[in-house]
C-alpha positions as CSV (number, residue, x, y, z in Angstrom):
1,M,36.4,-31.7,-43.6
2,S,35.6,-28.0,-44.4
3,E,38.2,-25.5,-44.7
4,E,36.4,-23.8,-41.8
5,A,36.5,-26.7,-39.3
6,K,40.3,-27.2,-40.7
7,A,41.3,-23.8,-39.6
8,Y,39.6,-24.1,-35.9
9,D,42.7,-24.6,-33.5
10,A,44.0,-23.2,-30.2
11,S,44.4,-20.2,-31.9
12,T,40.7,-19.8,-32.7
13,I,39.9,-19.9,-28.6
14,V,39.1,-16.9,-27.1
15,V,39.3,-17.1,-23.4
16,L,37.4,-14.0,-21.4
17,E,38.7,-13.2,-18.3
18,G,37.5,-10.9,-15.4
19,L,34.4,-8.4,-16.3
20,E,34.6,-9.2,-19.9
21,A,33.3,-13.0,-19.4
22,V,30.5,-11.4,-16.9
23,R,29.2,-9.3,-19.4
24,K,29.4,-11.8,-22.2
25,R,28.0,-14.7,-20.1
26,P,25.7,-12.9,-17.3
27,G,23.5,-16.1,-16.7
28,M,26.5,-17.9,-15.2
29,Y,27.1,-15.4,-12.5
30,I,23.1,-14.3,-11.6
31,G,21.1,-16.7,-13.1
32,S,19.3,-15.4,-15.8
33,V,18.7,-11.6,-17.6
34,G,15.4,-11.4,-16.6
35,E,13.5,-10.3,-13.5
36,R,15.1,-13.0,-11.3
37,G,18.6,-12.3,-12.3
38,L,17.5,-8.4,-12.0
39,H,16.7,-9.1,-8.4
40,H,19.7,-11.6,-7.6
41,L,22.1,-8.7,-8.9
42,L,20.3,-6.1,-6.1
43,F,21.0,-9.1,-3.5
44,E,24.6,-9.4,-4.3
45,A,25.0,-5.6,-4.0
46,A,23.7,-5.4,-0.5
47,G,26.0,-8.4,0.5
48,P,28.9,-6.7,1.8
49,A,26.5,-4.2,4.2
50,L,24.6,-7.0,5.3
51,D,27.7,-8.9,6.2
52,E,28.9,-6.0,8.0
53,I,25.8,-5.7,10.5
54,L,26.3,-9.6,10.9
55,G,30.1,-8.8,11.9
56,G,29.1,-6.0,14.2
57,T,30.4,-3.5,12.2
58,A,27.5,-1.5,11.5
59,S,23.9,-1.3,12.4
60,Q,21.5,-1.0,9.6
61,V,21.7,-0.6,5.8
62,E,19.4,1.1,3.5
63,I,18.0,0.1,0.3
64,T,16.4,2.8,-1.8
65,L,14.9,2.3,-5.5
66,T,15.5,6.0,-6.9
67,A,13.4,8.3,-8.8
68,D,16.2,8.0,-11.6
69,G,16.1,3.9,-12.1
70,D,19.4,3.7,-9.7
71,V,19.5,1.4,-6.3
72,R,21.5,2.8,-3.9
73,I,22.7,0.6,-0.8
74,A,24.2,2.7,2.1
75,D,25.4,1.1,5.6
76,D,26.7,3.0,8.5
77,G,29.8,0.7,8.9
78,T,33.6,1.3,9.2
79,G,33.8,1.9,5.5
80,L,35.2,-0.4,3.0
81,P,39.1,0.0,2.4
82,V,39.2,1.7,-0.9
83,E,43.4,1.0,-0.6
84,H,44.4,-2.6,1.0
85,A,46.7,-1.1,3.7
86,G,47.6,-4.8,5.3
87,H,45.5,-4.0,8.3
88,G,43.9,-7.1,7.6
89,D,40.3,-5.5,7.1
90,G,39.9,-7.7,3.4
91,P,40.5,-6.4,0.0
92,S,40.1,-3.0,-1.1
93,L,36.9,-1.7,-2.5
94,E,39.0,-1.3,-6.4
95,R,39.5,-4.9,-6.2
96,R,36.0,-5.9,-4.9
97,L,34.8,-3.8,-7.7
98,T,36.8,-5.4,-10.3
99,V,37.7,-8.9,-9.9
100,P,35.0,-11.4,-9.8
101,C,34.5,-13.9,-6.9
102,H,36.6,-12.7,-4.4
103,R,34.3,-13.5,-1.7
104,A,34.7,-17.4,-2.4
105,E,35.3,-18.7,0.8
106,P,33.7,-21.7,2.5
107,A,30.2,-20.9,3.7
108,N,29.7,-21.3,7.4
109,R,27.0,-20.6,9.9
110,R,28.1,-16.7,10.1
111,S,27.5,-16.2,6.2
112,L,24.9,-14.9,4.1
113,F,26.5,-15.6,0.8
114,G,26.7,-19.4,1.3
115,G,23.5,-19.4,-1.3
116,H,22.7,-16.0,-1.6
117,F,25.7,-14.2,-2.4
118,G,28.8,-15.3,-3.7
119,V,29.6,-13.6,-6.8
120,G,30.5,-10.5,-5.1
121,L,30.2,-6.6,-6.1
122,A,32.1,-7.1,-9.3
123,V,29.7,-8.6,-10.8
124,V,27.2,-6.1,-9.7
125,N,29.8,-3.2,-11.6
126,A,29.8,-5.6,-14.5
127,L,26.2,-5.5,-15.5
128,S,25.8,-1.8,-14.7
129,S,25.8,1.1,-16.9
130,R,26.9,2.9,-14.0
131,L,28.0,2.1,-10.5
132,T,29.3,4.8,-8.1
133,A,30.8,3.9,-4.7
134,E,31.4,6.0,-1.9
135,V,33.5,5.5,1.4
136,R,33.3,7.6,4.5
137,R,36.5,6.2,6.6
138,D,39.2,7.4,8.7
139,G,37.9,10.9,8.5
140,A,37.9,10.9,4.4
141,R,35.4,10.8,2.0
142,W,36.5,8.9,-1.5
143,A,34.3,8.3,-4.6
144,L,34.9,6.0,-7.3
145,K,32.9,5.7,-10.5
146,Y,32.6,2.8,-13.1
147,E,30.8,2.8,-16.4
148,Q,30.3,-1.0,-17.6
149,G,32.8,-2.2,-15.4
150,V,35.3,0.4,-16.1
151,A,36.6,2.9,-14.2
152,V,35.8,6.5,-15.5
153,A,38.8,7.9,-13.2
154,P,41.1,7.1,-10.1
155,P,39.6,6.9,-6.7
156,T,39.0,10.4,-5.8
157,H,39.7,12.0,-2.4
158,T,37.0,14.3,-2.4
159,A,36.8,16.0,1.1
160,P,37.0,15.4,4.7
161,A,34.0,13.6,6.4
162,G,32.6,12.5,9.8
163,G,31.3,9.6,10.3
164,S,31.7,6.4,8.4
165,G,30.2,4.0,5.9
166,T,29.7,2.9,2.1
167,A,27.2,3.6,-0.1
168,I,27.0,1.8,-3.5
169,T,24.9,3.1,-6.4
170,F,24.1,1.6,-9.7
171,R,21.8,1.1,-12.6
172,P,21.0,-2.2,-14.1
173,D,22.4,-2.4,-17.9
174,A,19.8,-2.1,-20.0
175,E,22.1,-4.0,-22.8
176,I,22.1,-7.0,-20.3
177,F,18.6,-7.1,-18.9
178,E,15.6,-7.7,-20.9
179,A,13.7,-6.2,-17.8
180,L,14.5,-3.2,-15.3
181,E,11.6,-2.8,-13.0
182,F,12.4,-4.1,-9.9
183,S,9.4,-5.7,-7.7
184,F,9.1,-4.0,-4.5
185,D,7.0,-6.7,-3.0
186,T,9.9,-9.1,-4.4
187,L,12.4,-7.4,-2.6
188,A,10.7,-6.5,0.6
189,D,10.0,-10.7,1.0
190,H,13.5,-11.2,0.3
191,F,15.0,-8.7,3.0
192,R,11.9,-9.5,5.5
193,E,13.0,-13.3,5.2
194,L,16.7,-12.4,6.0
195,A,15.8,-10.3,8.8
196,F,13.9,-12.8,11.0
197,L,16.2,-14.9,10.0
198,N,19.2,-13.0,11.5
199,R,17.8,-11.0,14.5
200,E,21.3,-8.5,14.2
201,L,19.6,-7.1,10.7
202,A,18.0,-3.9,10.6
203,I,16.8,-3.2,6.7
204,I,15.2,-0.2,5.2
205,L,14.1,-1.1,1.8
206,T,12.5,2.6,0.2
207,D,11.0,3.0,-2.9
208,D,10.7,6.7,-4.5
209,R,10.6,5.3,-8.3
210,D,6.9,7.5,-7.8
211,P,6.8,10.6,-5.5
212,A,3.5,10.5,-5.3
213,V,3.4,7.2,-3.9
214,S,6.7,6.7,-2.3
215,R,6.9,4.0,0.5
216,A,9.6,2.4,3.1
217,V,9.4,-0.5,5.2
218,R,11.9,-1.2,8.0
219,F,12.9,-5.0,9.0
220,R,13.9,-5.7,12.1
221,F,13.2,-9.1,14.4
222,P,14.9,-9.1,17.5
223,G,12.8,-12.0,18.6
224,G,14.1,-13.9,15.4
225,P,11.7,-16.5,13.8
226,R,9.4,-16.4,17.1
227,D,8.7,-12.7,15.7
228,H,7.4,-13.7,12.0
229,I,5.0,-16.4,13.4
230,A,3.8,-14.3,15.9
231,E,2.5,-12.1,12.8
232,Q,1.1,-15.1,10.6
233,G,-2.5,-16.5,10.7
234,T,-5.3,-16.7,13.3
235,P,-3.6,-18.7,16.1
236,L,-5.2,-21.7,17.6
237,H,-3.3,-21.0,20.9
238,P,-1.6,-17.7,22.0
239,D,1.8,-18.9,22.5
240,V,4.5,-19.3,19.9
241,I,6.8,-22.3,20.6
242,G,10.5,-21.5,19.9
243,F,14.0,-22.1,20.7
244,E,17.6,-22.0,19.6
245,R,20.1,-24.9,20.3
246,E,23.9,-25.2,19.9
247,S,24.4,-28.4,18.6
248,P,28.5,-29.6,18.3
249,D,27.3,-33.1,16.5
250,M,26.0,-31.2,13.8
251,E,28.8,-28.2,13.8
252,G,25.9,-25.6,14.1
253,T,22.5,-24.2,15.9
254,V,19.2,-24.6,15.2
255,E,16.3,-22.7,15.6
256,V,12.6,-23.5,15.3
257,A,9.4,-21.4,15.7
258,L,6.0,-22.7,15.4
259,R,2.2,-22.4,16.3
260,W,-0.9,-24.2,15.2
261,C,-3.4,-21.9,13.6
262,D,-7.2,-22.2,13.1
263,S,-7.1,-23.5,9.6
264,R,-6.5,-26.6,7.7
265,E,-3.2,-25.2,5.9
266,E,0.3,-26.1,6.6
267,R,3.3,-23.3,5.9
268,V,6.6,-25.0,7.1
269,A,9.5,-23.1,5.8
270,G,12.8,-24.5,6.1
271,Y,16.5,-22.6,5.7
272,A,20.2,-23.8,6.0
273,N,22.1,-20.6,6.4
274,S,19.9,-18.0,5.6
275,R,18.9,-20.2,2.5
276,P,15.5,-21.2,1.0
277,T,15.2,-25.3,0.8
278,A,12.5,-25.6,-1.3
279,G,13.5,-29.3,-1.4
280,G,13.4,-29.9,2.2
281,G,16.4,-32.1,3.6
282,T,17.5,-33.5,6.6
283,H,16.3,-30.8,8.9
284,E,12.8,-30.6,7.6
285,L,12.9,-34.4,8.5
286,G,14.3,-34.2,11.7
287,F,11.7,-31.0,12.6
288,R,9.0,-33.7,11.5
289,D,10.3,-36.6,13.6
290,G,10.8,-34.6,16.7
291,L,7.3,-33.2,16.0
292,A,5.5,-36.4,15.8
293,A,7.4,-38.0,18.6
294,A,6.4,-34.9,21.1
295,V,2.7,-35.2,20.3
296,N,2.0,-38.4,20.3
297,A,4.1,-39.4,23.7
298,Y,2.0,-36.6,25.3
299,A,-1.4,-37.6,23.9
300,R,-0.8,-41.2,25.0
301,E,0.3,-39.8,28.3
302,R,-2.8,-37.9,28.9
303,Q,-4.7,-40.3,27.4
304,L,-6.1,-38.0,24.5
305,L,-5.7,-41.0,22.4
306,T,-6.8,-44.7,22.9
307,P,-4.9,-47.5,23.2
308,S,-6.6,-48.6,20.0
309,D,-6.1,-45.1,18.1
310,L,-3.1,-45.1,15.9
311,D,-0.4,-42.6,16.0
312,L,-1.5,-38.8,14.8
313,N,0.2,-38.6,11.4
314,P,2.0,-36.2,9.4
315,I,-1.2,-34.9,7.7
316,Q,-3.1,-34.5,10.9
317,L,-0.1,-32.9,12.9
318,G,0.7,-30.6,10.1
319,A,-2.8,-29.1,9.8
320,G,-3.0,-25.7,10.4
321,L,0.9,-25.7,11.7
322,T,2.9,-22.7,10.8
323,A,6.5,-23.0,11.5
324,V,10.4,-22.2,10.5
325,V,13.0,-24.6,10.9
326,S,16.5,-22.7,10.5
327,V,19.8,-24.4,10.9
328,K,23.1,-22.5,10.7
329,L,26.1,-24.7,9.9
330,D,29.6,-24.5,9.7
331,H,29.7,-26.7,6.7
332,P,26.1,-27.0,4.7
333,E,26.1,-29.7,2.1
334,F,23.4,-28.7,-0.7
335,Q,22.0,-31.2,-2.9
336,G,20.0,-31.4,-5.9
337,A,20.2,-29.5,-9.4
338,T,19.2,-26.4,-7.9
339,R,21.1,-27.1,-4.3
340,D,17.8,-26.2,-2.5
341,R,17.9,-29.4,-0.3
342,L,20.1,-29.9,2.6
343,G,21.9,-33.2,3.1
344,N,24.0,-33.2,6.3
345,G,23.5,-36.7,7.8
346,P,23.7,-35.8,11.8
347,V,21.3,-33.0,11.3
348,R,18.2,-34.8,11.3
349,A,18.9,-36.4,14.7
350,C,19.9,-33.7,16.3
351,V,16.8,-31.1,15.5
352,A,14.8,-34.0,16.2
353,E,15.9,-34.3,19.7
354,A,15.9,-30.8,20.0
355,V,12.5,-30.5,19.1
356,R,11.1,-33.5,20.9
357,E,12.8,-32.0,24.1
358,H,11.7,-28.4,23.4
359,L,7.7,-29.2,22.4
360,T,7.4,-32.0,25.1
361,A,8.3,-29.3,27.8
362,W,5.9,-26.8,26.3
363,L,3.1,-29.4,26.0
364,H,3.7,-30.5,29.6
365,A,3.6,-26.6,31.1
366,N,0.9,-25.5,29.0
367,P,-2.1,-28.8,29.3
368,A,-5.1,-26.3,28.1
369,Q,-3.5,-24.9,25.2
370,A,-1.9,-28.8,24.4
371,T,-5.6,-30.5,24.8
372,A,-6.9,-28.0,22.5
373,V,-4.1,-28.2,19.8
374,I,-4.2,-32.3,20.1
375,A,-8.1,-32.4,19.6
376,R,-7.9,-30.1,16.5
377,I,-5.6,-32.2,14.8
378,S,-7.1,-35.4,15.6
379,M,-10.2,-34.2,14.0
380,T,-7.9,-33.9,11.0
381,T,-9.1,-36.3,8.3
382,R,-6.4,-39.3,7.7
383,H,-4.8,-40.1,4.2
């Protein structure tokens, strides 16, 4: 055994704590130090503002990519508490900015951090070369400033202020990240998705990095996934079929929107607690069970299939189908190495029954559209 090996004992172990640990091992908190991690940092920073909207204490969040390379996230909420006064409004902003993972509550149907967020503002602060928080609350304006997670000065009471809200402005640290260029399209896709999955959200995304081509887009979907589906493809039938249902058996809700389009491509997107489920799961299996049960039963009842015909199979039913299948559960169970597959057992039967019931009702209420859909998907080659 070498002298170096012999010298290794408990005194040699270095325990990293707090923001120092985040800066030493950033990938453990945001996935990577490349473009993916950079975008995740912004999503984390937006988490508290989005939570305020879902909680009913804010109406809108503005996310701006500034000309000098910063990101500014501002909401019109109550203003995060600068000092914890024991009023039940959560940790102080100082604690949020300096203690990682303070938001590690269990995921539930009303939270966005169960999959999107969870490491909190402290990680954003630790991985930023500079961060400023501005709070308007109770008639006062406060400012907090940090560099690489270290406070530059105590919270400053700068001036009286009208209104309320919180603004976080940060610059990702070039010592940490391999890339510092945000993709506007990637951000737009993400926040658009969150907005149609959560109809309460109103999100303005602005890109001021190049004053000559400044652009802004507002995401707001009062109709939820139905509004999203209405914008997709060339429809085979005018109606967007959609519903939302509470299901005690699965301890959550299911919302589905679907329409067949004039194409052969299938575009079915599944979500659990606003998190994309690329690996599928019980909610998507239930959707397909209900879809097959409703369409095949209707086709046989109306003699659109002969007794000798086989049931329409998943390939045929999926031709031209565009759909969103979203469940929001009190106790989601994610599976797989990347936790992108929903595993809750009761969800499959609950979603299948809801889809079968609502799609059957639509088919009977719209026989002309139903016949057109079945005629088109019947033409799809079986595999």
